[in-house]
C-alpha positions as a LaTeX table, in Angstrom:
\begin{tabular}{lrrr}
\hline
Residue & $x$ (\AA) & $y$ (\AA) & $z$ (\AA) \\
\hline
Met1 & 12.78 & $-14.80$ & 12.34 \\
Ala2 & 11.65 & $-15.96$ & 8.89 \\
Ala3 & 9.47 & $-13.52$ & 6.99 \\
Arg4 & 6.24 & $-13.46$ & 5.08 \\
Phe5 & 5.48 & $-10.49$ & 2.84 \\
Val6 & 2.02 & $-8.92$ & 3.15 \\
Leu7 & 1.47 & $-6.76$ & 0.06 \\
Ile8 & $-1.27$ & $-4.21$ & 0.77 \\
His9 & $-2.98$ & $-2.33$ & $-2.05$ \\
Ser10 & $-4.73$ & 1.01 & $-1.79$ \\
Pro11 & $-8.52$ & 0.66 & $-1.39$ \\
Ser12 & $-8.69$ & 2.92 & $-4.45$ \\
Val13 & $-7.60$ & 0.01 & $-6.63$ \\
Gly14 & $-7.47$ & $-3.76$ & $-6.08$ \\
Pro15 & $-5.19$ & $-6.71$ & $-5.30$ \\
Arg16 & $-4.18$ & $-7.18$ & $-8.95$ \\
Ile17 & $-1.80$ & $-4.27$ & $-8.38$ \\
Trp18 & 0.41 & $-6.53$ & $-6.24$ \\
Gln19 & $-0.19$ & $-10.01$ & $-7.64$ \\
Pro20 & 2.69 & $-10.00$ & $-10.19$ \\
Val21 & 5.14 & $-9.14$ & $-7.40$ \\
Ala22 & 3.65 & $-11.79$ & $-5.13$ \\
His23 & 4.12 & $-14.38$ & $-7.88$ \\
Arg24 & 7.73 & $-13.31$ & $-8.40$ \\
Leu25 & 8.51 & $-13.47$ & $-4.67$ \\
Ala26 & 7.02 & $-16.98$ & $-4.58$ \\
Glu27 & 9.28 & $-18.00$ & $-7.49$ \\
Leu28 & 12.23 & $-16.75$ & $-5.44$ \\
Gly29 & 11.20 & $-18.89$ & $-2.48$ \\
Trp30 & 9.43 & $-16.31$ & $-0.32$ \\
Glu31 & 5.89 & $-16.39$ & 0.99 \\
Ala32 & 3.75 & $-13.44$ & $-0.07$ \\
Thr33 & 0.10 & $-12.65$ & 0.63 \\
Val34 & $-2.11$ & $-10.04$ & $-1.06$ \\
Pro35 & $-5.15$ & $-9.31$ & 1.15 \\
Ser36 & $-8.17$ & $-7.90$ & $-0.68$ \\
Leu37 & $-9.44$ & $-4.52$ & 0.48 \\
Leu38 & $-12.08$ & $-4.31$ & $-2.24$ \\
His39 & $-15.03$ & $-4.21$ & 0.14 \\
Val40 & $-13.76$ & $-2.10$ & 3.03 \\
Ala41 & $-16.01$ & 0.82 & 2.04 \\
Asp42 & $-19.18$ & $-1.19$ & 1.41 \\
Gln43 & $-20.58$ & 0.08 & 4.71 \\
Gly44 & $-20.38$ & 3.53 & 6.28 \\
Pro45 & $-17.46$ & 5.07 & 8.19 \\
Pro46 & $-15.21$ & 4.53 & 10.00 \\
Tyr47 & $-13.45$ & 2.53 & 7.28 \\
Trp48 & $-10.05$ & 1.91 & 8.82 \\
Pro49 & $-11.20$ & $-0.91$ & 11.18 \\
Arg50 & $-12.39$ & $-2.87$ & 8.14 \\
Val51 & $-8.99$ & $-2.40$ & 6.50 \\
Val52 & $-7.41$ & $-4.01$ & 9.56 \\
Asp53 & $-9.98$ & $-6.82$ & 9.51 \\
Ala54 & $-9.39$ & $-7.44$ & 5.80 \\
Val55 & $-5.63$ & $-7.76$ & 6.30 \\
Arg56 & $-6.14$ & $-10.16$ & 9.22 \\
Ala57 & $-8.54$ & $-12.24$ & 7.13 \\
Gly58 & $-6.06$ & $-12.29$ & 4.25 \\
Leu59 & $-3.35$ & $-13.66$ & 6.52 \\
Gly60 & $-5.30$ & $-16.72$ & 7.54 \\
Thr61 & $-3.40$ & $-18.79$ & 10.09 \\
Ala62 & 0.17 & $-17.55$ & 10.36 \\
Arg63 & 2.94 & $-19.80$ & 11.68 \\
Gln64 & 4.22 & $-18.86$ & 15.11 \\
Asp65 & 7.83 & $-18.80$ & 13.86 \\
Gln66 & 6.97 & $-16.48$ & 10.97 \\
Gly67 & 7.12 & $-12.70$ & 11.14 \\
Leu68 & 5.42 & $-10.25$ & 8.82 \\
Val69 & 6.81 & $-7.59$ & 6.52 \\
Leu70 & 4.01 & $-5.20$ & 5.61 \\
Val71 & 4.42 & $-3.58$ & 2.20 \\
Ala72 & 1.97 & $-0.76$ & 1.45 \\
His73 & 1.46 & 1.05 & $-1.84$ \\
Ser74 & 0.08 & 4.57 & $-2.27$ \\
Asn75 & $-2.89$ & 5.42 & $-0.03$ \\
Ala76 & $-2.46$ & 2.12 & 1.86 \\
Gly77 & 0.51 & 3.62 & 3.67 \\
Leu78 & $-1.89$ & 5.55 & 5.89 \\
Phe79 & $-3.20$ & 2.29 & 7.35 \\
Leu80 & 0.11 & 0.68 & 8.27 \\
Pro81 & 0.13 & 2.07 & 11.84 \\
Val82 & $-3.28$ & 0.62 & 12.77 \\
Ile83 & $-2.45$ & $-2.67$ & 11.03 \\
Thr84 & 0.90 & $-2.85$ & 12.81 \\
Val85 & $-0.55$ & $-2.45$ & 16.31 \\
Ala86 & $-3.24$ & $-5.03$ & 15.49 \\
Leu87 & $-0.54$ & $-7.66$ & 14.87 \\
Pro88 & 1.54 & $-7.55$ & 18.08 \\
Gly89 & 4.45 & $-9.96$ & 18.18 \\
Gln90 & 4.24 & $-10.68$ & 14.44 \\
Met91 & 5.68 & $-7.52$ & 12.92 \\
Leu92 & 9.22 & $-7.50$ & 11.51 \\
Ala93 & 9.17 & $-4.40$ & 9.32 \\
Ser94 & 7.12 & $-1.98$ & 7.23 \\
Ile95 & 7.95 & $-0.89$ & 3.69 \\
Phe96 & 6.20 & 2.05 & 2.03 \\
Val97 & 6.18 & 1.83 & $-1.77$ \\
Asp98 & 5.42 & 5.14 & $-3.50$ \\
Ala99 & 3.15 & 5.59 & $-0.51$ \\
Ala100 & 1.74 & 8.12 & 1.91 \\
Val101 & 3.76 & 8.35 & 5.15 \\
Pro102 & 1.82 & 8.70 & 8.44 \\
Pro103 & 3.13 & 10.84 & 11.29 \\
Ala104 & 4.63 & 9.30 & 14.42 \\
Ala105 & 1.35 & 9.74 & 16.31 \\
Gly106 & $-2.04$ & 11.47 & 16.25 \\
Ala107 & $-4.26$ & 11.19 & 13.18 \\
Val108 & $-3.84$ & 11.63 & 9.45 \\
Pro109 & $-6.41$ & 12.66 & 6.81 \\
Val110 & $-6.99$ & 10.15 & 4.04 \\
Ala111 & $-6.85$ & 12.91 & 1.43 \\
Pro112 & $-5.08$ & 16.28 & 1.65 \\
Pro113 & $-7.29$ & 19.36 & 1.17 \\
Glu114 & $-6.34$ & 19.93 & $-2.47$ \\
Leu115 & $-7.18$ & 16.35 & $-3.47$ \\
Leu116 & $-10.40$ & 16.41 & $-1.47$ \\
Ala117 & $-11.51$ & 19.55 & $-3.30$ \\
Leu118 & $-10.86$ & 17.81 & $-6.63$ \\
Leu119 & $-12.82$ & 14.75 & $-5.56$ \\
Arg120 & $-15.82$ & 16.74 & $-4.38$ \\
Asp121 & $-16.24$ & 17.96 & $-7.96$ \\
Lys122 & $-16.10$ & 14.39 & $-9.29$ \\
Ala123 & $-18.54$ & 12.75 & $-6.88$ \\
Leu124 & $-22.06$ & 11.93 & $-8.02$ \\
Gly125 & $-24.56$ & 10.98 & $-5.35$ \\
Gly126 & $-21.68$ & 10.71 & $-2.89$ \\
Leu127 & $-19.92$ & 8.12 & $-5.07$ \\
Leu128 & $-16.67$ & 8.66 & $-6.97$ \\
Pro129 & $-15.64$ & 7.33 & $-10.38$ \\
Arg130 & $-13.01$ & 4.60 & $-10.49$ \\
Trp131 & $-9.52$ & 5.86 & $-9.65$ \\
Thr132 & $-8.19$ & 5.60 & $-13.21$ \\
Asp133 & $-11.14$ & 7.73 & $-14.38$ \\
Trp134 & $-10.01$ & 10.66 & $-12.23$ \\
Trp135 & $-7.11$ & 11.48 & $-14.54$ \\
Asp136 & $-6.47$ & 12.33 & $-18.19$ \\
Glu137 & $-5.60$ & 9.55 & $-20.61$ \\
Glu138 & $-2.02$ & 10.76 & $-21.07$ \\
Glu139 & $-1.48$ & 10.34 & $-17.32$ \\
Val140 & $-3.15$ & 6.93 & $-17.04$ \\
Ala141 & $-1.86$ & 5.07 & $-20.12$ \\
Pro142 & 1.85 & 5.02 & $-19.12$ \\
Leu143 & 1.00 & 3.35 & $-15.81$ \\
Phe144 & 0.31 & $-0.01$ & $-17.47$ \\
Pro145 & 2.56 & $-2.41$ & $-19.37$ \\
Asp146 & $-0.19$ & $-3.43$ & $-21.82$ \\
Gln147 & $-3.90$ & $-3.10$ & $-22.54$ \\
Ala148 & $-4.82$ & $-6.46$ & $-21.02$ \\
Thr149 & $-3.29$ & $-5.49$ & $-17.67$ \\
Arg150 & $-4.97$ & $-2.11$ & $-17.79$ \\
Gln151 & $-8.37$ & $-3.67$ & $-18.45$ \\
Ala152 & $-7.99$ & $-6.21$ & $-15.64$ \\
Val153 & $-6.93$ & $-3.57$ & $-13.11$ \\
Thr154 & $-9.61$ & $-1.11$ & $-14.25$ \\
Glu155 & $-12.44$ & $-3.64$ & $-14.06$ \\
Glu156 & $-11.41$ & $-4.60$ & $-10.51$ \\
Gln157 & $-11.40$ & $-1.06$ & $-9.12$ \\
Pro158 & $-14.20$ & $-0.15$ & $-6.72$ \\
Arg159 & $-16.15$ & 3.09 & $-6.84$ \\
Leu160 & $-15.45$ & 4.50 & $-3.41$ \\
Pro161 & $-17.70$ & 6.91 & $-1.52$ \\
Leu162 & $-16.42$ & 10.45 & $-1.11$ \\
Ser163 & $-16.71$ & 9.90 & 2.64 \\
Tyr164 & $-13.79$ & 7.44 & 2.44 \\
Tyr165 & $-11.47$ & 10.32 & 1.49 \\
Asp166 & $-13.17$ & 12.82 & 3.77 \\
Ala167 & $-12.03$ & 10.90 & 6.84 \\
Ser168 & $-8.96$ & 10.43 & 9.00 \\
Val169 & $-7.05$ & 7.42 & 10.31 \\
Pro170 & $-5.71$ & 7.21 & 13.88 \\
Val171 & $-1.95$ & 6.87 & 14.24 \\
Pro172 & $-1.03$ & 4.97 & 17.43 \\
Thr173 & 2.12 & 6.08 & 19.22 \\
Gly174 & 4.99 & 3.64 & 18.78 \\
Trp175 & 3.76 & 2.05 & 15.56 \\
Asp176 & 7.14 & 2.77 & 13.91 \\
Ala177 & 9.24 & 1.14 & 16.61 \\
Gln178 & 10.06 & $-1.70$ & 14.21 \\
Pro179 & 12.24 & $-1.02$ & 11.14 \\
Cys180 & 10.62 & 1.05 & 8.38 \\
Ala181 & 11.76 & 1.69 & 4.82 \\
Tyr182 & 10.66 & 3.54 & 1.70 \\
Leu183 & 10.82 & 2.35 & $-1.92$ \\
Leu184 & 10.38 & 5.28 & $-4.28$ \\
Phe185 & 9.32 & 5.04 & $-7.90$ \\
Gly186 & 9.20 & 8.74 & $-8.71$ \\
Pro187 & 7.54 & 12.17 & $-8.32$ \\
Pro188 & 5.50 & 13.38 & $-6.56$ \\
Tyr189 & 6.46 & 10.79 & $-3.93$ \\
Asp190 & 10.09 & 11.97 & $-3.82$ \\
Glu191 & 9.11 & 14.47 & $-1.13$ \\
Leu192 & 7.72 & 11.68 & 1.03 \\
Ala193 & 10.84 & 9.60 & 0.44 \\
Ala194 & 12.89 & 12.57 & 1.65 \\
Glu195 & 10.71 & 12.72 & 4.78 \\
Ala196 & 11.30 & 9.01 & 5.35 \\
Arg197 & 15.06 & 9.51 & 4.98 \\
Gly198 & 14.87 & 12.32 & 7.54 \\
Arg199 & 13.24 & 9.90 & 9.97 \\
Gly200 & 16.19 & 7.55 & 9.64 \\
Trp201 & 14.47 & 4.97 & 7.42 \\
Ile202 & 16.12 & 2.97 & 4.68 \\
Val203 & 15.25 & 4.61 & 1.35 \\
Gln204 & 15.81 & 3.12 & $-2.11$ \\
Gln205 & 14.60 & 4.18 & $-5.55$ \\
Leu206 & 13.53 & 2.08 & $-8.51$ \\
Pro207 & 12.68 & 4.66 & $-11.18$ \\
Gly208 & 9.24 & 4.26 & $-12.69$ \\
Asp209 & 5.65 & 5.44 & $-12.67$ \\
His210 & 3.21 & 4.97 & $-9.80$ \\
Leu211 & 2.14 & 1.43 & $-10.77$ \\
His212 & 5.67 & 0.24 & $-11.53$ \\
Gln213 & 5.00 & $-3.07$ & $-9.77$ \\
Leu214 & 2.85 & $-3.97$ & $-12.80$ \\
Val215 & 5.53 & $-2.92$ & $-15.28$ \\
Asp216 & 8.56 & $-4.45$ & $-13.56$ \\
Pro217 & 7.45 & $-6.99$ & $-10.93$ \\
Asp218 & 10.88 & $-8.64$ & $-10.87$ \\
Gly219 & 12.63 & $-5.33$ & $-10.23$ \\
Val220 & 10.18 & $-4.45$ & $-7.45$ \\
Ala221 & 10.51 & $-7.90$ & $-5.86$ \\
Gln222 & 14.31 & $-7.63$ & $-5.96$ \\
Ser223 & 14.15 & $-4.15$ & $-4.42$ \\
Leu224 & 11.96 & $-5.40$ & $-1.58$ \\
Leu225 & 14.40 & $-8.24$ & $-0.94$ \\
Ala226 & 17.35 & $-5.85$ & $-0.96$ \\
Ile227 & 15.62 & $-3.69$ & 1.63 \\
Thr228 & 14.68 & $-6.62$ & 3.87 \\
Asp229 & 18.25 & $-7.91$ & 3.60 \\
Gln230 & 19.43 & $-4.59$ & 5.02 \\
Met231 & 16.92 & $-5.08$ & 7.82 \\
Gly232 & 18.23 & $-8.56$ & 8.61 \\
Val233 & 15.03 & $-10.33$ & 7.57 \\
Thr234 & 15.56 & $-13.98$ & 6.60 \\
Lys235 & 13.97 & $-16.29$ & 4.06 \\
Pro236 & 11.24 & $-18.67$ & 5.34 \\
\hline
\end{tabular}
């Protein structure tokens, strides 16, 4: 079945994170969609159903002969199970890119305890600063290829409520029945890549920082295509 890439950004940032890769995939003859999750936390919890709704809305009307390859970055990996089961008959594969890996079933917290403790100290009136404002400048600056890209990504970021991170996402049994893979950029996600390898997933590495899709969109696009080729996914 021919494939369409669905590039899913973390709600902590915005769709600009994936747009350079989407453009490169289009240049290579592949269809790629970047749903916007910018407003999934505008109302109160639970937030995960609105993530699913936003992805569905971003897909529009999909062709019946076209399957979907979900590609999730960072925190968005936690939502792939609920998105997958909401798209029965359309799923071809899931690829986690420097992303959180959900368990096979049960539920998963959006933030681990140590991160949640950090965020509680940063929240003001229940609202967090933008994601790039959580970290020191020496950690943030290398993530971007230039100042213009940094400004565009920074301006797009939402200020999420603390309650978004102080929540969990259900993990339906069987969500990982279709092929799954992991594309690693670097630490600290190497431990999650090792977990993915232990679950029998395809694992590849493209060395870089956490927002490497902004720095090297061609390399990331080529890595995604190499992974889908291993999975037997075909061009539309």
